[in-house]
C-alpha positions as CSV (number, residue, x, y, z in Angstrom):
1,X,0.0,0.0,0.0
2,X,1.3,3.4,-1.0
3,X,0.4,6.5,1.1
4,X,0.0,9.6,-1.0
5,X,-0.9,13.3,-0.8
6,X,-2.8,15.2,-3.4
7,X,-2.9,19.0,-3.5
8,X,-5.4,21.1,-5.6
9,X,-4.5,24.8,-5.9
10,X,-7.3,27.2,-6.7
11,X,-7.8,31.0,-6.6
12,X,-10.6,30.7,-4.0
13,X,-9.6,27.6,-2.1
14,X,-6.8,25.0,-1.8
15,X,-7.3,21.4,-0.9
16,X,-5.0,18.8,0.7
17,X,-6.2,15.2,0.1
18,X,-4.6,12.3,2.0
19,X,-5.1,8.7,0.7
20,X,-3.5,5.5,-0.5
21,X,-3.0,3.5,-3.6
22,X,-3.2,-0.3,-3.4
23,X,-3.5,-2.9,-6.2
24,X,-4.9,-0.5,-8.7
25,X,-7.3,1.3,-6.3
26,X,-7.1,4.8,-5.0
27,X,-8.8,5.7,-1.7
28,X,-9.4,9.2,-0.2
29,X,-9.0,8.9,3.6
30,X,-9.1,12.6,4.5
31,X,-9.5,16.0,2.9
32,X,-8.8,19.4,4.3
33,X,-9.7,22.8,2.7
34,X,-8.6,26.3,3.3
35,X,-9.8,29.5,1.6
36,X,-6.9,31.0,-0.4
37,X,-8.3,34.5,-0.5
38,X,-10.3,34.8,2.6
39,X,-8.1,33.1,5.2
40,X,-4.6,33.1,3.7
41,X,-4.2,36.3,1.6
42,X,-0.4,36.0,1.0
43,X,1.6,33.3,-0.7
44,X,3.8,32.9,2.4
45,X,0.8,32.3,4.6
46,X,-0.7,29.7,2.2
47,X,2.6,27.8,1.9
48,X,2.9,27.7,5.7
49,X,-0.6,26.4,5.9
50,X,0.3,23.6,3.4
51,X,3.2,22.6,5.5
52,X,1.1,22.5,8.6
53,X,-1.4,20.2,7.0
54,X,1.2,17.9,5.3
55,X,3.1,17.6,8.6
56,X,0.1,15.8,10.0
57,X,0.6,12.8,7.7
58,X,3.1,10.1,6.8
59,X,3.3,9.8,3.0
60,X,5.5,8.7,0.1
61,X,4.7,11.0,-2.7
62,X,2.8,14.2,-3.6
63,X,0.6,15.1,-6.6
64,X,-0.3,18.7,-7.3
65,X,-2.9,20.1,-9.7
66,X,-3.3,23.8,-10.7
67,X,-4.8,25.8,-13.5
68,X,-2.1,26.2,-16.1
69,X,0.2,27.1,-17.5
70,X,2.8,25.2,-15.5
71,X,6.3,24.0,-16.0
72,X,5.7,20.3,-15.1
73,X,9.3,19.3,-15.6
74,X,10.7,21.8,-13.0
75,X,7.5,22.0,-10.9
76,X,7.0,25.8,-11.4
77,X,3.7,27.7,-11.4
78,X,4.2,29.9,-14.5
79,X,1.2,32.3,-14.4
80,X,-1.9,31.0,-12.4
81,X,-5.0,33.0,-13.4
82,X,-5.9,35.6,-10.9
83,X,-3.1,34.5,-8.6
84,X,-0.3,36.9,-9.4
85,X,1.6,36.3,-6.1
86,X,2.0,32.6,-7.0
87,X,3.6,33.3,-10.4
88,X,7.0,31.6,-10.6
89,X,6.6,29.6,-7.4
90,X,8.9,26.6,-7.5
91,X,6.4,24.5,-5.6
92,X,8.0,21.1,-6.4
93,X,11.3,22.2,-5.1
94,X,9.7,23.4,-1.9
95,X,8.0,20.1,-1.1
96,X,10.8,17.8,-2.2
97,X,13.3,19.7,0.0
98,X,11.0,19.7,3.0
99,X,9.7,16.1,2.8
100,X,12.2,14.3,0.6
101,X,9.6,12.5,-1.5
102,X,8.7,12.6,-5.2
103,X,6.5,15.5,-6.2
104,X,4.6,15.9,-9.5
105,X,2.9,19.1,-10.8
106,X,0.4,19.1,-13.6
107,X,-2.5,21.2,-15.0
108,X,-6.1,20.6,-14.0
109,X,-6.8,19.3,-17.5
110,X,-4.2,16.6,-17.0
111,X,-5.4,15.8,-13.5
112,X,-8.9,15.4,-14.9
113,X,-7.7,13.1,-17.7
114,X,-6.1,10.8,-15.1
115,X,-9.2,10.8,-12.9
116,X,-11.5,10.1,-15.9
117,X,-9.4,7.2,-17.1
118,X,-9.4,5.7,-13.6
119,X,-13.1,6.2,-13.0
120,X,-14.3,4.9,-16.5
121,X,-12.1,1.8,-16.1
122,X,-13.6,1.3,-12.6
123,X,-17.0,1.3,-14.4
124,X,-16.0,-1.6,-16.6
125,X,-14.2,0.1,-19.5
126,X,-10.8,-1.1,-20.6
127,X,-9.2,2.2,-21.7
128,X,-5.5,2.6,-22.1
129,X,-5.6,6.2,-23.5
130,X,-7.9,9.1,-23.0
131,X,-8.1,12.8,-23.7
132,X,-9.8,15.3,-21.5
133,X,-10.9,18.4,-23.4
134,X,-11.5,21.5,-21.3
135,X,-13.1,24.7,-22.7
136,X,-12.7,27.1,-19.8
137,X,-10.9,29.2,-18.7
138,X,-9.1,28.4,-22.0
139,X,-9.1,25.5,-24.4
140,X,-6.7,22.9,-23.3
141,X,-6.3,19.1,-23.2
142,X,-5.1,16.5,-20.8
143,X,-3.7,13.5,-22.6
144,X,-3.1,10.0,-21.2
145,X,-1.5,7.4,-23.5
146,X,-0.8,3.8,-22.4
147,X,-2.0,5.0,-18.9
148,X,0.8,7.6,-18.7
149,X,0.6,11.3,-19.0
150,X,1.7,12.6,-22.3
151,X,4.2,15.4,-22.0
152,X,3.4,18.4,-24.1
153,X,6.0,19.7,-26.6
154,X,6.0,23.2,-25.2
155,X,7.7,24.3,-21.9
156,X,5.0,25.1,-19.5
157,X,2.4,22.9,-21.1
158,X,1.0,25.7,-23.3
159,X,-2.5,24.5,-24.4
160,X,-2.1,22.2,-27.4
161,X,-5.1,23.5,-29.2
162,X,-4.7,27.3,-29.0
163,X,-4.4,27.6,-32.8
164,X,-7.3,25.4,-33.6
165,X,-9.9,26.2,-31.0
166,X,-9.5,29.7,-29.5
167,X,-13.0,30.0,-27.9
168,X,-11.7,32.4,-25.3
169,X,-10.4,34.8,-28.0
170,X,-13.8,34.7,-29.7
171,X,-15.6,35.8,-26.5
172,X,-12.9,38.5,-25.8
173,X,-13.4,39.9,-29.3
174,X,-17.1,40.4,-28.5
175,X,-16.2,42.1,-25.2
176,X,-13.8,44.4,-27.0
177,X,-16.3,45.5,-29.6
178,X,-19.7,45.3,-27.9
179,X,-21.1,48.0,-30.2
180,X,-21.0,45.5,-33.0
181,X,-23.6,43.3,-31.3
182,X,-26.9,43.6,-33.3
183,X,-29.6,45.8,-31.8
184,X,-32.0,42.8,-31.5
185,X,-29.6,40.7,-29.4
186,X,-30.1,40.5,-25.7
187,X,-26.3,40.7,-25.4
188,X,-26.7,44.4,-25.9
189,X,-27.6,44.8,-22.3
190,X,-23.9,44.2,-21.5
191,X,-22.7,47.1,-23.7
192,X,-21.9,49.1,-20.6
193,X,-20.4,46.2,-18.8
194,X,-18.8,44.0,-21.5
195,X,-17.0,41.8,-18.8
196,X,-20.4,40.2,-18.3
197,X,-20.2,38.7,-21.7
198,X,-18.8,35.2,-20.9
199,X,-19.0,31.9,-22.7
200,X,-21.8,30.9,-20.3
201,X,-23.7,34.1,-21.1
202,X,-23.6,33.5,-24.8
203,X,-24.6,29.9,-24.7
204,X,-27.5,30.6,-22.3
205,X,-28.9,33.2,-24.7
206,X,-28.3,30.9,-27.6
207,X,-30.4,28.2,-25.8
208,X,-33.2,30.8,-25.5
209,X,-33.0,31.4,-29.3
210,X,-31.1,34.7,-29.4
211,X,-30.1,34.7,-33.1
212,X,-26.8,36.4,-32.7
213,X,-25.8,34.2,-29.8
214,X,-26.8,31.2,-31.9
215,X,-24.3,32.3,-34.6
216,X,-21.6,32.5,-32.0
217,X,-22.6,29.1,-30.6
218,X,-22.3,27.6,-34.1
219,X,-18.7,28.9,-34.4
220,X,-17.9,27.5,-31.0
221,X,-19.4,24.1,-32.1
222,X,-17.2,24.2,-35.1
223,X,-14.1,25.0,-33.0
224,X,-14.8,22.1,-30.7
225,X,-15.3,19.8,-33.7
226,X,-11.9,20.9,-35.1
227,X,-10.3,20.3,-31.7
228,X,-11.9,16.8,-31.5
229,X,-10.6,16.0,-35.0
230,X,-7.1,17.1,-34.2
231,X,-7.0,15.2,-31.0
232,X,-8.4,12.0,-32.6
233,X,-5.9,12.2,-35.6
234,X,-2.9,12.9,-33.4
235,X,-3.4,10.6,-30.4
236,X,-6.1,8.0,-31.5
237,X,-7.4,7.8,-27.9
238,X,-9.9,5.1,-26.8
239,X,-12.1,8.0,-25.7
240,X,-12.3,11.8,-25.5
241,X,-14.0,13.2,-22.5
242,X,-15.5,16.7,-22.7
243,X,-15.6,18.9,-19.6
244,X,-18.8,19.4,-17.6
245,X,-19.2,22.9,-19.0
246,X,-19.7,21.4,-22.5
247,X,-21.9,18.8,-20.9
248,X,-24.3,21.6,-19.7
249,X,-24.7,22.8,-23.2
250,X,-24.5,19.4,-25.0
251,X,-27.9,19.6,-26.7
252,X,-27.1,23.1,-28.1
253,X,-23.5,22.4,-29.3
254,X,-23.8,18.8,-30.4
255,X,-25.8,19.7,-33.5
256,X,-23.1,22.1,-34.7
257,X,-20.3,19.6,-33.9
258,X,-22.0,16.9,-35.9
259,X,-22.6,19.2,-38.8
260,X,-18.9,20.2,-38.9
261,X,-17.7,16.6,-38.6
262,X,-20.1,15.4,-41.3
263,X,-19.1,18.2,-43.7
264,X,-15.4,17.5,-43.2
265,X,-15.9,13.7,-43.4
266,X,-13.5,13.4,-40.5
267,X,-15.7,11.6,-38.0
268,X,-14.1,8.4,-36.6
269,X,-14.7,5.5,-34.3
270,X,-13.5,7.4,-31.2
271,X,-15.9,7.5,-28.3
272,X,-16.9,10.9,-27.0
273,X,-18.0,10.8,-23.4
274,X,-19.3,13.1,-20.7
275,X,-17.3,13.5,-17.5
276,X,-17.8,11.0,-14.8
277,X,-20.7,12.4,-12.8
278,X,-19.1,12.2,-9.4
279,X,-18.5,15.0,-6.9
280,X,-14.9,16.0,-6.2
281,X,-13.4,13.9,-8.9
282,X,-10.4,16.2,-8.9
283,X,-9.5,14.7,-5.4
284,X,-8.9,11.3,-7.1
285,X,-7.0,13.0,-9.9
286,X,-4.4,14.7,-7.6
287,X,-3.8,11.5,-5.7
288,X,-3.3,9.6,-8.9
289,X,-0.9,12.3,-10.0
290,X,1.3,11.4,-7.0
291,X,2.0,7.9,-8.6
292,X,5.3,7.7,-10.5
293,X,3.9,5.1,-12.9
294,X,1.6,7.6,-14.5
295,X,4.5,10.0,-15.4
């Protein structure tokens, strides 16, 4: 039995998960949360709190998940969204020096890919490779091949799909030019506060039948289809899992995705699946990330 620690770093809260790995099974034994902003408003305080919590346990490895980009090889947080004080933190070095155990840092997309592969196989699948496609806060993919994390070509794990599927840029363009929104669109109410125009805003209005929002949703559907095609052609995974944000708008977006795939004649036998519907799946992912065999 291998005792392991998982850490999930977030802008609003951080989580420390203690568990074990034994004969292919991961078990969460305890979970402690602290509020990053409300309770520990400086990086120094947050790191001291991590040390206090980890000092409570006896463990053999640490797995860390964080919103990218990260330098996974050197264990550095490059530029965590809305967490400027954490930029450049050599977190792997901190924990390996203090606890003298292996430490692995990866993005949340990669953590999710590990968790989805594990959970789907627990449900009876026999997957060796899986891709987890995330749409927010930017388009990125976590890739597991032969049950090991695939290392991206770029230092810092820059999202693989930025040239193919820049959904975030599309929404930002609307924010920058709100005057170009047609008069009949309900998105005009955000003209004075364009920051309110988010991917969620656009897709909600598209579901209600707002014609302009539907045209944007169609573009988004095409972008997702292109991303799926690229991932399928490049990695030939057993399955591609789309994040829960996509799952919320599946009925809206699926029609455009199928239209694009049909027109391009690039559909394949790859299975497209929703995320495993289980609360706190990231807890399992960060624990699995502590296992050397997945790296």
